N, C-alpha and C positions, 0 to 999 in steps of 0.2 A: 687232140681228140677228134675222132671222125664222126661219132654218132652217140647219142644218148637216147635210150628207150626205156619205157615203163610199161609193164604188162598191166592192162586194165583190170583183169580178173584177180590178180594177186598182189600187185604193187611192186613186183620184183624190178629192180633197177639194173640195167646193163650199160656200161660205159665201154665203147669200142675205141681202141687206140691204134687200130690198124688191122690188117688181115689176120694176124695170129695172136693178138693180145686183147683180152676182154677182162673187165672187172665187173663182177656181179654181186649185188647186195640182195640177198633173198629174204623175203618176209617170212620168218620162221616163228613169229610170235603173234598170238591173238590178244595180248594184253598190253603191248607197248608199241610205240612207233618203231618201225623197222630201220629206217634210215632218214637222214636229213642232208639236203644238198644246199649249200649257200653259194650263190652265183657271184662271180667277180663284179659284174655290172650292177649288182644289187638284187635283192629278193631271195626268197627261200622256198624250197619245195620240201615237203615232209610226207612220207608214207605213213598214213594213219592206220589205226587199229582196223583190221579187216581188209586192208589193201587199198583203201581210198587214198586219193592224192589231194593235199592242201597246198596251194600256191599263194605266197604272199609277196 
């Protein structure tokens, strides 16, 4: 993985695996968490309702 980015205004998550390969998780819900990322070294990031980001 080359890069991880989260849009501050929407909470959309983009994982970049190289020049031509992206995986996007788009926040399409106003009532549920859009995505959850569990890191191998420990910790969790969750896209909250409305696009906010919670990091544990």
